[in-house]
N, C-alpha and C positions, 0 to 999 in steps of 0.2 A: 503494500499499500504505499509505503514513503516512497518508493521508486515512481510510483504512478502520479505521486503528487508533485514530485520533481519535475516528471515529464510534462506535466500540465503547467506546470510555473514557466518550463521552459518555452511552449507554445504558447503561453499567454505572453510572453516577452518577446517574442519574434512577430507574431500577429501586431502587437502594440507599434513596435518599429516598424513593422510596413506600413501600418496606418500613418506614422507619423510622417515617411518618405512618401507616401502616397499625397500627403498634404503638401510636403517640400515641394514635389516636382508638379504641382498644380498650380502655376503661376496667379490664376484668379482667387483660388481659395487662400493660397499664401499672402496676397496683397490686402485681400479685404478682412484677413483675422490677424495677420502681424502689422505690415504696415501702416494701412489706413489708418487705423485707431490713434497709432502714434502721429501720423500726419495731423489727424484732426484736433488731438491734444496740443499740439505745439500751436497749431493756427489758434486755437480758443485761447490758451496761456498768453500766447504773445497780443492778441489783441484787448485782452482781458487786463493785461498788467497792471497793478497798481490799484484798482478797483477792489472794493470789498464783497463779501457774501455774507447774509446773514442766517445762521446756523444755530441751532438750539444752545442758549447759554450766552451768545454774543455774536462777535462778527469775526471772520478769518479771512487771508488773503485768496482772491480769486483762484489761484492755481491750486492752494489748498483744500478747497472745495472741487473742482472739478477735473482735478487728476483721480480721484479714487470714483467719481461719479461715470466719467468716461472709461474709465478701467471696467466699472459694470457694463457699458455698451461693449468692451472688447469682448469679454467672454459672452456676453448675450449674443452677439455675433458668431462666435465660434461655436458655444455650446446649444444654442437654439436653430439659428438659422442653417449653420452647416449641415446638423443631422438631416433637416428637412430636404435639402437639396440632396446630399449624399445617398439617403436612403428611397428617395425617390427615383434617382437615377439607376440604383444599383438593381431594385426591383424590375424597374422597366427593361434594362438591359441584361437581366436573367443572371447577374451575379449572385444574389442572394440565392438563387434556386441551385445555382453550380455550388455552391459552398455548402448548402445544408446537403446536398447528394455527398461530400466527401466524410471520411470518418471524423473529422474536427468535432469535438464538442459544441454545442450551441453556446453554452456559457462562456467558453472559452474566446469565440470569436465576438459576441456581445460585449464581454467586460472589455478586451483589449481595443475594442472600436471606442467604448464608452470613455475608459479611461486614457485613452491617447487624445481624443477629442477635447476634456476637461483639461488635459495637460498643456494643450496650444494655447486654451484660453487663459489661463493662469500664466502661461510664460508671456502672453502678449501684455497682460496688466503688470507683470514684474518691470517688463523692458519699459514702460510706461513712467513708471514711479523711477526707473535708472534716471530717465531721461529728465524727470520733473526735478528729480534732488539737485541734479547737475546744473540744469539751465535755469529752474524757477525758483529754488530754494524751498521746496516743499520738506515740511519737517516730518519725522518718521519716529513716532514714539514707542520705544521698545517695550513697554509694560501693555501697550496694546497690540502688539503683534499677533499674539496668538488668538486673538478675537478675530482681527482682521483674516488670517488664514483660515480659521475655520469658517468665518462667513463666505469667503471667497469659494472655499471646497464645497459648502453645501449649496450654495448660490449657483455653481456652475452644475454640480450635479442634479438639482432641481431643475433647471432649464434645460439639461440634456435630456431629462425623463419629460419633460413637457415637450421638447422638441419631438423627441420620437413618436410620443402619442400623436401630435400634431401630423407629423408625417403618415399615418396610417389613414389620414382622411384625403390624403393626395392620391387623386387616380390616373394622373398622367406627369410626369417629369417637368413638361414644359410649364404646367399651372404651379410647380412648387415655388419658384421665387417671388410670385405674385401673394400666394397663400403666406408665407413665410414673411414678406415685408410689409402686408397689410395687418398682420396679427402683432407684430412687432413694433413697429415703430410708433404708432399712434400711443402704445404704452410707454415708449421711452419720454415722449414728450410729457406725457402726462403725470410720470412718476419721479420726477426730478431730476434726470438724467441731464437734459441740457440746460436746464434753470431751475433753482430751489422752489419749494413749493410755499416757503414763505410768503403768505399774502394771497395766495393764489384761492380761487373761490370754493366753498367748501364743499361744492358738487364735484369737482376735480379730485379732491382730495379723497372724498368717498368713493368714487368711482377706482381712482388708483390703488387704495387701501383693498380692494377686491383681488389684484393681483401681484404675483410674485416680484416683481421688479422693483414697486415702491419699498418694499420691506428689504430688497437687499439693497438699496441705494442707503436708506436709512442705517441700517447695520453696517454698512461698510464704510461710508462717509465718516460716521461716529468715531470709528477707529483711528481717524486722523486729526480729529479735533482736538484742540487743546482743552476744551471743557468738558470732555467726557468722563464722569467719574468712574471709579472702580477698574475692574479688568476690562471693561469695553464689550463685554456680551451682552446684547441684547435680546432676553430670552422669548418677549411677544415676536418680535421679528423673525428670529431664527425659528421659532413654531410655525410660523405661517409660512415661512419658505420649505420646510422639512413637509410641511401637510402640502403644499403644491407638488412636490416632489413625490410623495406617496400617491396623490392622484395620477400624476403623470405615468408613472410605473405601472399602476393598475389598468388604466386605460391602453397603455403599451402595450402590455401582455395581453390583454383580453383581444386586442384588435390587431395586433402584428401578423402580417402576412408575408411570406417569403415570396411570393409569385402575382404577377398582375391580376386584379380580380378574384384571387382566390379566397378572399373573406366574403365576398359580395355571394359567391356560389355555397360556402358553408353555410351562410343564413337561409339559403332558401329551406321551406318544408322538405322532410325527409322524403315524403311520397314523390315530391316534383322533382328531387335530384334524380330519383330513379327512374321516373320518366323519363329525364334528360338524357340519363345515361344508358337507357335499352335504345331510344331515337338515335 
């Protein structure tokens, strides 16, 4: 059994590396998940230099707020948008069907795929902080780093689960970009990613509170605020993020299909399926 587990870990590592290589070798994916968030961050922090942003407890420099908030954008694109694109294309091209026909365990493939996706999102966010600390004087508070790391990992995993769940509703790969962008970008604007919600209408805050991105933004930006007390862990926000991850996971498991149209066929009444098979 020990050798079996080592073999599984070896396969898991190899498939995760293969997924990372696939992302690196796809220029469009690499640009929008790694390069574009940094470009956006530099442009925003440069134009907003000298301005102050109101946060719970007081005011902080523009870059001190927008670096973590755009960091949320970075792992949202990597962990939510990318799975919708990739899974819809892989399903339509028959890649998922071919993988399912191999001796590879399903859990190894799925875990490696999700792990690599989350790693890319977190790497993009880390690069953004490296740039912001050096170029814009963003402060890192060591006692809040554990909370920041937990929030980023949990938020990435939750968005990844929701992204996989949404991908099960995509019937054709060419509709994936529209579905991903239409379900993400309105929430980014409503959730405080591109501007803080201080002073926003109450209905905006209420609607944003339903979805996970607002909770990720609040929990993550608080980890870089000098006014945050204690360890920085936001129990309420983390619970909401985890709840969305669980919902996404349940929907993904129940609806996931390896072939185009496979789920629609499985939902037909049994008698109808038998008639169709005989015909």
